C-alpha positions as CSV (number, residue, x, y, z in Angstrom):
1,X,-35.3,-15.4,-42.8
2,X,-37.8,-12.6,-44.5
3,X,-42.0,-13.3,-44.3
4,X,-42.2,-13.1,-48.4
5,X,-44.5,-10.6,-49.2
6,X,-48.2,-11.4,-50.6
7,X,-49.0,-10.5,-53.9
8,X,-52.5,-10.7,-55.6
9,X,-52.4,-12.5,-59.4
10,X,-55.0,-14.6,-59.9
11,X,-53.0,-17.1,-62.0
12,X,-50.1,-18.5,-59.5
13,X,-52.3,-20.8,-58.0
14,X,-52.7,-22.7,-61.8
15,X,-48.8,-22.3,-62.5
16,X,-48.0,-23.7,-59.3
17,X,-50.0,-26.6,-60.3
18,X,-48.5,-26.8,-63.7
19,X,-45.3,-26.4,-62.3
20,X,-45.6,-29.4,-59.9
21,X,-47.3,-31.4,-62.4
22,X,-44.9,-31.7,-65.1
23,X,-41.8,-31.5,-62.1
24,X,-43.4,-34.9,-61.3
25,X,-44.0,-36.5,-64.8
26,X,-40.6,-35.8,-65.6
27,X,-39.9,-37.5,-62.9
28,X,-40.9,-40.7,-63.5
29,X,-39.9,-39.8,-67.8
30,X,-36.3,-40.5,-66.5
31,X,-35.0,-36.7,-67.5
32,X,-36.0,-34.4,-63.9
33,X,-31.5,-33.8,-63.4
34,X,-30.9,-31.7,-66.6
35,X,-34.9,-30.7,-66.3
36,X,-33.6,-29.7,-62.7
37,X,-31.1,-27.9,-63.6
38,X,-33.1,-25.4,-66.0
39,X,-35.6,-24.5,-64.2
40,X,-35.0,-20.7,-64.0
41,X,-35.5,-20.7,-67.9
42,X,-38.9,-21.8,-67.1
43,X,-41.5,-19.7,-67.4
44,X,-44.0,-21.8,-64.7
45,X,-40.3,-21.7,-62.4
46,X,-42.0,-18.1,-61.4
47,X,-44.5,-19.8,-59.7
48,X,-41.5,-21.1,-57.0
49,X,-39.9,-17.6,-56.6
50,X,-40.5,-15.6,-53.5
51,X,-42.6,-13.7,-54.4
52,X,-45.3,-15.4,-55.2
53,X,-45.2,-18.2,-53.2
54,X,-45.4,-16.3,-50.0
55,X,-47.1,-19.0,-48.2
56,X,-43.9,-21.2,-48.6
57,X,-41.8,-23.3,-46.6
58,X,-39.5,-25.4,-45.3
59,X,-37.1,-27.5,-43.3
60,X,-33.5,-27.4,-42.9
61,X,-31.6,-29.3,-41.4
62,X,-27.4,-28.4,-40.9
63,X,-26.3,-31.6,-39.3
64,X,-22.8,-31.8,-37.7
65,X,-21.3,-35.1,-37.6
66,X,-18.4,-35.4,-34.8
67,X,-19.4,-33.2,-32.4
68,X,-19.8,-29.7,-31.7
69,X,-18.3,-28.1,-28.1
70,X,-21.6,-26.8,-26.8
71,X,-20.9,-24.5,-23.3
72,X,-18.1,-22.3,-26.2
73,X,-21.0,-22.4,-28.7
74,X,-24.1,-21.4,-26.1
75,X,-21.4,-20.1,-23.1
76,X,-22.8,-19.5,-20.3
77,X,-22.7,-15.6,-19.1
78,X,-24.9,-14.9,-15.5
79,X,-22.3,-15.2,-12.7
80,X,-22.6,-18.1,-11.0
81,X,-22.7,-19.6,-13.9
82,X,-19.9,-18.6,-15.6
83,X,-17.4,-18.9,-12.4
84,X,-18.7,-23.3,-12.4
85,X,-17.1,-23.3,-16.2
86,X,-14.5,-21.2,-16.0
87,X,-13.2,-24.2,-13.3
88,X,-14.4,-26.3,-15.9
89,X,-12.6,-25.6,-18.3
90,X,-9.5,-22.9,-17.4
91,X,-7.1,-23.3,-20.4
92,X,-10.1,-22.7,-23.2
93,X,-12.8,-20.7,-21.7
94,X,-14.0,-17.7,-23.4
95,X,-13.1,-13.6,-21.1
96,X,-16.1,-12.7,-19.5
97,X,-15.9,-9.7,-21.0
98,X,-15.0,-11.2,-24.8
99,X,-19.3,-12.5,-24.3
100,X,-20.4,-9.4,-23.4
101,X,-21.9,-8.1,-27.1
102,X,-24.0,-11.4,-27.2
103,X,-25.2,-12.2,-24.9
104,X,-28.5,-12.9,-24.7
105,X,-32.1,-11.4,-23.2
106,X,-34.8,-13.6,-23.3
107,X,-38.1,-12.8,-22.8
108,X,-38.1,-15.3,-20.6
109,X,-34.7,-16.6,-18.5
110,X,-34.1,-20.2,-18.3
111,X,-34.5,-21.3,-14.9
112,X,-32.1,-23.8,-13.0
113,X,-33.8,-26.4,-10.2
114,X,-34.0,-24.5,-7.7
115,X,-35.6,-21.1,-9.5
116,X,-32.5,-19.3,-9.8
117,X,-32.1,-17.7,-13.5
118,X,-29.9,-18.8,-16.2
119,X,-28.3,-16.1,-18.7
120,X,-26.6,-17.7,-22.3
121,X,-23.8,-15.7,-24.3
122,X,-23.1,-16.7,-28.3
123,X,-19.2,-17.6,-28.4
124,X,-18.0,-14.1,-29.7
125,X,-17.7,-15.8,-33.7
126,X,-22.0,-16.6,-33.6
127,X,-22.3,-12.9,-33.3
128,X,-23.8,-12.0,-36.6
129,X,-26.3,-14.4,-35.4
130,X,-27.0,-12.0,-32.4
131,X,-29.8,-9.5,-34.2
132,X,-32.2,-13.2,-35.4
133,X,-32.2,-13.6,-32.0
134,X,-33.1,-10.0,-30.8
135,X,-35.9,-10.2,-33.9
136,X,-37.9,-13.4,-32.2
137,X,-36.1,-15.4,-35.4
138,X,-34.4,-17.4,-33.8
139,X,-34.6,-19.3,-30.7
140,X,-32.0,-21.7,-28.6
141,X,-33.1,-24.9,-27.3
142,X,-31.5,-26.3,-24.3
143,X,-30.5,-29.8,-23.2
144,X,-31.2,-31.4,-25.9
145,X,-30.3,-35.2,-26.9
146,X,-30.9,-38.6,-27.8
147,X,-33.1,-39.9,-24.3
148,X,-36.4,-41.1,-24.5
149,X,-37.2,-39.0,-21.7
150,X,-35.5,-37.0,-18.4
151,X,-33.0,-39.0,-16.6
152,X,-31.0,-38.2,-14.2
153,X,-27.2,-40.1,-13.4
154,X,-29.0,-42.1,-10.8
155,X,-31.7,-43.6,-13.1
156,X,-29.2,-44.6,-15.6
157,X,-27.2,-46.6,-13.8
158,X,-30.2,-48.3,-12.5
159,X,-31.6,-49.0,-15.3
160,X,-34.8,-47.5,-13.8
161,X,-36.1,-46.0,-17.5
162,X,-36.4,-46.2,-20.7
163,X,-33.0,-45.6,-22.0
164,X,-32.3,-45.2,-25.9
165,X,-30.5,-47.9,-27.9
166,X,-26.3,-48.6,-27.7
167,X,-25.7,-45.1,-25.6
168,X,-22.6,-44.0,-25.9
169,X,-22.1,-45.2,-29.4
170,X,-21.4,-42.2,-31.8
171,X,-22.6,-43.9,-35.1
172,X,-25.5,-45.4,-33.2
173,X,-26.4,-41.9,-31.4
174,X,-26.1,-40.0,-34.9
175,X,-28.9,-42.3,-36.0
176,X,-31.0,-41.8,-33.6
177,X,-30.9,-38.3,-34.5
178,X,-31.2,-38.5,-37.6
179,X,-33.9,-41.7,-37.9
180,X,-34.8,-42.3,-34.1
181,X,-34.0,-45.7,-34.5
182,X,-30.8,-47.9,-34.0
183,X,-27.7,-47.6,-36.8
184,X,-29.0,-49.4,-40.0
185,X,-32.7,-47.7,-40.4
186,X,-34.0,-46.8,-44.2
187,X,-35.7,-44.1,-43.0
188,X,-35.3,-40.9,-41.2
189,X,-38.6,-38.3,-39.8
190,X,-37.1,-35.8,-42.6
191,X,-38.1,-38.4,-44.8
192,X,-41.2,-39.1,-43.5
193,X,-42.3,-36.1,-43.4
194,X,-42.2,-36.3,-47.0
195,X,-43.9,-38.7,-47.3
196,X,-47.1,-36.8,-45.6
197,X,-46.2,-33.5,-47.8
198,X,-45.8,-35.3,-51.2
199,X,-49.6,-36.4,-51.8
200,X,-50.3,-32.9,-51.1
201,X,-47.2,-31.5,-54.2
202,X,-47.9,-34.2,-56.9
203,X,-44.9,-36.3,-56.2
204,X,-42.7,-33.4,-56.7
205,X,-38.6,-33.9,-57.6
206,X,-38.2,-31.4,-55.0
207,X,-39.7,-32.7,-51.3
208,X,-36.9,-33.6,-50.2
209,X,-33.8,-32.2,-51.2
210,X,-30.3,-33.0,-49.5
211,X,-26.9,-31.1,-50.5
212,X,-24.8,-33.3,-49.2
213,X,-24.8,-35.7,-51.0
214,X,-27.1,-39.0,-48.6
215,X,-28.5,-38.8,-45.8
216,X,-30.6,-41.2,-43.7
217,X,-32.9,-38.1,-42.9
218,X,-34.2,-37.1,-45.9
219,X,-35.1,-40.4,-47.0
220,X,-38.6,-41.5,-46.7
221,X,-40.9,-44.4,-47.6
222,X,-41.5,-43.0,-50.4
223,X,-40.1,-39.8,-50.9
224,X,-36.8,-39.8,-52.2
225,X,-33.9,-37.2,-51.7
226,X,-32.6,-35.1,-54.4
227,X,-29.1,-35.1,-54.0
228,X,-26.9,-31.7,-55.7
229,X,-24.3,-30.5,-54.6
230,X,-23.1,-28.0,-52.4
231,X,-23.1,-25.6,-55.6
């Protein structure tokens, strides 16, 4: 994502305040939906364009319901790690030669417990993301899960550390990802972030926007997710 150029327009802040004030008023009046669909026709919408709102930021969550084959998404590439990867999945491992073009070269390589450096490569199908990584606009976070703290297999067996509720339950862990709570949670951490920002943007209708229909991730205690179609 490129940073938008900053423009010096003395009326931008006032326009943005008017834009948000009108959004809040129309939301209360119950007519925000058709108004939202015609945003492009409104003069105040210019306050939300990339050229004017140089300070605009958004948190975008793409949630993969089901599962993701992590080892064929971010593939071990250094010789030792690749050999172990290939041994564990001989029938559907990427060839090391096919990964050469998408090998990642981070500023600091991840280390194992013995201090040996690891290298990874993106799956060949993800090659369009490589320029973003090389430009420092994308990062990879390894070994992320719903665990409460780093946990060894022995600690898990002995139950000597705190564990997430209903570990290995697919639907419960989906809920933990979105809400930090087991299934049945009514608010998600995305929506709760929205709660904090609402007070600074006039309770704007568009604090939380969802293109997937409905998700606990976007539900706040006061922020309501504005649902739109993928079209």
